[in-house]
Steps between C-alpha positions, in 0.01 A plus 500: 500500500516129508283314250299326774420848643364607169289182476337558833452874472358490150281203584358697792423809292342309215297275728342786686408665175368174352295372789191718467472388130627141503473390863787436732623166387476558121649843549787349703575232238493741199697764699771254596538375144525851358726610788732201456528520121526880467753548781712216374499649145577846632804379699625236253477715185585828669832412667836467328846426629775747428842484654390225736213708634128448434322820413145597393423624152233727368369206296266417782579735791299808391148574611347473151722218369399288803135499396527262198688249721206491729265460206686200355350253758176689537389496136479119457319474836261767403426339159442169658296639787347797319547731797592863456619532864784257418631745236497773761709276724753462222528877459568541874752206540793671333468835677478326838841351419627852435339629818733274704813550286478877512599473871815300431839649453500454121136600456314499170557688177330824387572691178642851553624711211480200266721278720422225747577611857452314821248602759548363849308635798650326807809317379439184694708190405287260289555226764440703803313263731304767685376668183418178328324375812286818523398460135409130557297594812318764285422239240379259763284771666350572161412135456339497842299812413394338177368207699307749711364670191379157376319444837337847482391467144347160577307652790387790281376286218325265736322791658395642163359158398272475810 
């Protein structure tokens, strides 16, 4: 998938998870930072050029190896803010990148019989406008739902305080 697609999709997932704990706007800011840094690291460090073609590598494009790349931006934010939910966001950021990439033609890497093999579920081109658009819309819908969660949690808290 395109990098912008990863940014919006991951930000949507992380924001809806963070909103009940951090509020919508704080959750959105932290989620965007974690999404932007982790997805950029995964793509910049996990692609190489061979024979004039760019290809993914198992350095970052495996389920478990994607987790540390999400934690890299989350750890300093969590240390400064002291919030455990931010660490959880970091753990989710890398696998959300893999969730999108597993549907592309080159997929992600899994280890089978001691060797790295590709796993691709749908074989869409990474720049397919329809597939990228659907993922962006899902990310945007998750952001909208997070805003609704914020509104609901504010109402619930205000009712409890009365």
